[in-house]
C-alpha positions as CSV (number, residue, x, y, z in Angstrom):
1,M,-31.7,-17.8,-25.1
2,P,-29.5,-21.7,-24.6
3,T,-27.4,-21.6,-22.1
4,V,-23.9,-21.5,-23.7
5,H,-21.8,-24.6,-22.5
6,L,-18.0,-24.6,-21.5
7,R,-15.4,-26.9,-21.0
8,D,-12.1,-25.8,-19.6
9,R,-9.6,-27.8,-22.3
10,Q,-11.7,-26.1,-25.5
11,V,-10.6,-22.2,-23.9
12,V,-7.5,-23.8,-23.0
13,A,-6.9,-24.6,-27.0
14,F,-8.4,-21.2,-28.1
15,K,-6.3,-19.6,-25.7
16,H,-2.9,-21.1,-27.0
17,V,-3.7,-21.4,-31.0
18,M,-4.8,-17.0,-30.5
19,E,-0.9,-16.8,-28.6
20,C,0.7,-19.1,-30.9
21,G,-0.7,-18.4,-34.3
22,T,-1.3,-21.7,-35.8
23,V,-2.4,-25.2,-33.9
24,S,0.8,-26.7,-34.4
25,G,2.0,-24.4,-32.1
26,A,-0.8,-24.7,-29.2
27,A,-0.4,-28.5,-29.7
28,Q,2.7,-28.5,-29.1
29,R,1.9,-26.1,-25.4
30,M,-0.6,-28.7,-24.6
31,L,1.5,-32.0,-25.2
32,T,-1.0,-33.6,-27.7
33,A,-1.4,-33.8,-31.5
34,Q,-2.7,-31.4,-33.7
35,P,-6.4,-33.1,-34.8
36,G,-6.9,-33.2,-31.2
37,V,-6.5,-28.8,-31.1
38,T,-8.7,-28.6,-34.4
39,R,-11.8,-31.3,-32.5
40,L,-11.9,-29.1,-29.6
41,L,-12.0,-25.5,-31.8
42,K,-14.9,-27.1,-33.5
43,Q,-16.3,-28.3,-30.8
44,L,-15.9,-24.8,-29.4
45,E,-17.2,-22.8,-32.3
46,H,-20.3,-25.4,-32.4
47,D,-20.5,-24.4,-28.5
48,I,-20.5,-20.9,-28.5
49,G,-22.6,-20.4,-31.8
50,F,-20.2,-18.3,-33.9
51,T,-16.8,-18.7,-35.6
52,L,-13.8,-18.6,-34.2
53,F,-11.3,-18.7,-37.4
54,E,-11.3,-18.3,-40.9
55,R,-8.2,-20.2,-42.9
56,I,-6.9,-17.4,-45.3
57,K,-4.2,-18.5,-47.9
58,G,-3.1,-21.7,-45.6
59,R,-3.6,-19.8,-42.3
60,L,-5.5,-19.7,-39.6
61,V,-7.2,-15.6,-39.0
62,P,-9.2,-14.7,-35.8
63,T,-12.0,-13.1,-36.7
64,P,-13.6,-10.2,-35.2
65,E,-15.9,-12.5,-32.7
66,A,-12.5,-14.5,-31.6
67,R,-10.3,-11.3,-31.0
68,L,-13.2,-9.7,-28.7
69,F,-13.4,-13.9,-26.9
70,Y,-10.1,-13.6,-26.5
71,R,-9.8,-10.5,-24.5
72,E,-12.6,-11.4,-22.3
73,V,-10.9,-15.5,-22.1
74,V,-7.5,-13.7,-20.6
75,R,-9.4,-11.2,-18.3
76,V,-11.0,-14.3,-17.0
77,W,-7.3,-15.9,-17.0
78,T,-6.2,-13.5,-15.0
79,G,-8.3,-13.5,-12.1
80,V,-8.1,-17.5,-12.0
81,E,-4.1,-16.9,-11.7
82,H,-4.7,-14.8,-8.7
83,L,-6.9,-17.0,-7.3
84,R,-4.2,-19.6,-7.8
85,E,-2.0,-17.1,-6.3
86,T,-4.0,-15.9,-3.4
87,A,-4.5,-20.5,-2.6
88,R,-1.2,-20.7,-3.0
89,R,0.0,-17.8,-0.3
90,I,-2.5,-19.2,2.0
91,R,-1.8,-22.9,1.8
92,E,2.4,-22.2,2.4
93,R,2.0,-19.7,5.1
94,E,4.3,-20.4,7.6
95,V,5.8,-19.5,10.6
96,G,8.8,-18.7,8.5
97,G,7.3,-15.8,6.7
98,L,5.9,-13.0,6.9
99,R,4.2,-10.2,4.7
100,I,3.4,-6.6,5.6
101,S,1.8,-3.7,3.7
102,A,2.1,-0.4,4.9
103,M,0.9,2.6,3.5
104,P,3.7,4.9,2.5
105,L,3.9,7.5,5.8
106,L,5.2,3.9,7.9
107,G,6.2,1.8,5.1
108,M,9.3,4.3,3.8
109,T,10.9,5.1,6.5
110,F,9.1,3.8,10.1
111,V,8.6,-0.3,9.6
112,P,11.9,-0.7,7.9
113,D,13.6,1.1,10.8
114,V,11.5,-1.7,13.1
115,L,13.0,-4.8,9.9
116,A,15.9,-3.0,11.1
117,D,16.2,-4.2,14.2
118,F,13.5,-7.0,13.8
119,V,15.6,-8.9,11.0
120,P,18.9,-9.5,12.5
121,D,17.0,-12.2,15.4
122,H,15.6,-14.2,12.7
123,P,18.0,-14.1,10.1
124,D,16.2,-17.3,8.0
125,A,12.9,-15.4,8.3
126,N,11.8,-14.6,4.3
127,I,10.0,-11.2,4.9
128,E,7.9,-9.1,2.0
129,L,7.0,-5.7,3.1
130,S,4.9,-3.6,0.6
131,T,3.7,-0.4,0.1
132,Y,0.3,0.7,-1.1
133,R,-2.5,3.5,-0.3
134,S,-4.4,2.3,2.5
135,E,-7.0,0.9,0.5
136,Q,-5.3,-1.3,-1.3
137,V,-3.4,-2.2,2.6
138,I,-7.0,-3.0,4.1
139,E,-7.9,-5.2,0.2
140,E,-4.9,-7.2,0.8
141,V,-5.1,-8.0,4.8
142,I,-8.7,-9.2,3.7
143,T,-7.5,-11.2,1.1
144,Q,-4.6,-12.6,3.2
145,R,-2.4,-11.4,0.7
146,C,0.2,-10.6,3.5
147,D,0.3,-10.9,7.4
148,L,-0.8,-7.2,9.1
149,G,-0.5,-4.6,7.4
150,F,-0.7,-0.6,8.7
151,A,-3.5,2.0,7.2
152,I,-5.4,4.4,8.0
153,V,-8.9,3.6,8.2
154,A,-11.9,5.6,7.9
155,Q,-14.4,3.4,9.8
156,N,-14.6,0.0,11.3
157,D,-14.2,-3.0,8.9
158,D,-15.5,-6.4,10.3
159,R,-13.6,-8.7,8.0
160,V,-10.3,-7.0,10.0
161,D,-8.7,-7.1,13.2
162,Q,-7.8,-3.6,13.8
163,A,-5.4,-1.7,16.7
164,F,-5.5,1.8,16.7
165,F,-2.4,3.9,17.1
166,R,-1.8,7.8,18.0
167,L,0.8,9.6,16.1
168,D,0.5,13.5,18.0
169,S,1.5,16.5,16.3
170,L,5.4,18.2,16.6
171,C,6.6,21.4,16.0
172,V,9.4,21.2,13.9
173,L,12.0,24.8,14.2
174,P,15.9,25.8,13.2
175,T,17.5,24.9,16.2
176,H,18.7,28.4,16.6
177,H,15.3,29.3,16.6
178,P,14.1,31.2,20.1
179,L,11.3,28.9,19.9
180,A,13.4,26.0,20.4
181,K,14.5,27.0,24.0
182,K,10.8,26.1,25.1
183,A,9.8,22.3,25.9
184,E,6.3,22.1,24.3
185,I,4.9,24.9,21.6
186,S,1.6,25.9,21.6
187,L,-1.1,27.5,18.9
188,A,0.1,31.0,20.4
189,D,3.4,30.8,19.0
190,L,2.7,30.6,15.4
191,G,1.7,33.7,15.5
192,G,3.7,36.2,13.3
193,E,6.1,33.2,12.2
194,T,6.4,31.7,8.8
195,L,4.6,28.5,8.5
196,I,5.6,25.5,6.6
197,C,2.5,23.8,5.9
198,F,1.1,21.0,3.3
199,E,-1.4,21.8,0.7
200,T,-5.1,23.3,1.5
201,H,-6.0,19.9,0.8
202,D,-4.1,18.1,3.2
203,P,-6.3,16.9,6.7
204,L,-3.5,18.4,8.8
205,R,-3.1,21.5,7.0
206,M,-7.1,21.8,7.4
207,A,-7.2,20.4,10.6
208,L,-4.5,23.6,11.9
209,D,-6.0,25.9,9.3
210,R,-9.5,25.8,11.7
211,L,-8.0,25.3,15.0
212,L,-5.9,28.9,13.5
213,E,-9.2,30.7,12.6
214,R,-11.0,30.0,15.7
215,A,-8.2,31.5,17.5
216,D,-7.7,34.4,15.4
217,I,-3.8,33.2,15.2
218,R,-2.4,34.8,12.0
219,P,1.1,33.3,11.2
220,R,2.8,36.1,9.6
221,Q,3.5,33.9,6.1
222,R,2.8,30.7,5.0
223,L,4.7,28.5,2.7
224,E,3.3,25.7,1.1
225,V,4.9,22.6,0.2
226,S,3.3,18.7,-1.2
227,L,6.0,16.5,1.0
228,A,7.3,15.9,4.6
229,L,11.0,16.0,3.2
230,Q,10.2,19.4,1.5
231,A,8.8,20.9,4.7
232,T,12.2,19.5,6.9
233,R,14.2,20.9,4.1
234,L,13.0,24.4,4.0
235,V,12.9,24.2,8.1
236,G,16.2,23.0,7.9
237,H,17.5,26.2,6.3
238,G,15.8,28.3,8.4
239,L,13.2,29.5,7.1
240,G,10.1,28.6,9.3
241,L,8.5,26.1,11.4
242,A,6.4,23.1,10.6
243,I,4.0,21.2,12.3
244,L,4.2,17.1,11.3
245,D,3.7,13.8,12.7
246,P,6.7,12.3,14.4
247,I,7.9,10.0,11.9
248,S,7.9,12.3,8.8
249,A,9.9,15.5,11.3
250,S,13.0,12.7,12.0
251,A,12.6,11.0,9.4
252,F,15.0,12.9,6.8
253,G,17.5,13.7,9.8
254,T,17.3,16.3,12.8
255,D,20.6,17.8,12.9
256,S,19.6,21.2,12.5
257,L,16.1,20.5,13.3
258,A,14.7,20.9,17.0
259,L,11.5,18.8,17.6
260,R,9.1,19.8,20.0
261,P,5.8,18.9,20.8
262,F,2.8,20.4,19.7
263,F,-0.4,21.4,21.6
264,P,-3.5,20.9,20.8
265,S,-2.4,17.7,19.3
266,L,-3.6,17.4,15.2
267,G,-2.0,13.6,15.6
268,E,-4.1,11.1,13.6
269,D,-5.2,8.0,14.2
270,F,-3.8,4.8,11.9
271,A,-4.9,0.9,12.4
272,L,-2.8,-2.4,12.6
273,L,-4.7,-5.2,10.3
274,T,-4.3,-8.5,11.1
275,P,-7.2,-11.2,9.1
276,R,-10.0,-11.8,11.7
277,D,-9.3,-15.4,10.1
278,Q,-6.4,-16.4,10.5
279,P,-4.6,-16.6,13.7
280,G,-1.0,-14.4,13.8
281,S,1.9,-16.3,13.3
282,R,4.9,-16.0,16.0
283,L,6.9,-14.8,13.7
284,A,3.8,-11.7,12.9
285,Q,3.8,-11.7,16.8
286,E,7.2,-10.5,17.5
287,F,7.3,-7.7,15.0
288,I,3.9,-6.8,16.1
289,A,5.4,-6.3,20.2
290,L,8.9,-4.6,18.3
291,F,6.8,-2.5,16.3
292,R,4.2,-1.6,19.6
293,Q,8.2,-0.3,21.0
294,H,9.2,1.7,18.7
295,H,6.0,3.1,18.3
296,A,6.0,4.2,22.1
297,R,10.2,5.8,21.2
298,L,8.2,8.0,18.9
299,G,6.6,10.3,22.3
300,A,10.0,10.6,23.6
301,Q,12.2,11.6,20.8
302,A,10.7,15.3,21.2
303,S,12.5,15.9,24.4
304,S,15.5,14.3,23.8
305,N,16.1,16.2,20.4
306,P,18.1,19.8,21.6
């Protein structure tokens, strides 16, 4: 089967005719004469081996083959535009800009809190913060569409540099709860209490259930929720206790809540990701340093909470 040779300008002419509906409209887009567009279409039909347009009552009508071909042209065109945008971002990367991608746990509250301290000291910096699932954050870093990312990483990925951080567990209680008098909450303290927990497939819930079953400790009641905000609201209304990460525990206000360290820890590691082949800018390095300071203060929040 002979190889099909496509010339860029032929494909451009075809795309414009499909979108404009006329040769004259395509010619205006391409800043050329109509006969030139017609010639490009005929050359394209010859090269690909099938008819693209039929003239019906004086107007061009795309054939079914043309519509199928156009869908593929648009798909490839979108990919090329994405490549151009990626090249532009890489080319224009500078100290004055910082692009951050973060998983929702960090991107919704914690990273904005860090930025609240960071931005006043960098008033001329252009900063972008995007929130994605961890898998997409990793892809953003690999393709250098961002300068740094925060994600949960299942295993080491040699395409990025990784620095790991720990989120230890906190027990969230109503301030008037008897257990709030303790400096820390243990697994045994959950016996006979109403436990506000995530759904059964949640990793934190699964880890807690394993510990409770192994120790033969039974909460009096379980209230299941999907979101940390729901858990903290229920705790605030005095309906039970919850085991959360420190970011979720403190993100929605702690006026009616007591936060205490929980042992054994059910904490989870997340990674700070940076492109392996791209040295971090000074702006990125300063943000990372401030992020580390904020993360280090997380553990102190529990002991200082009344």
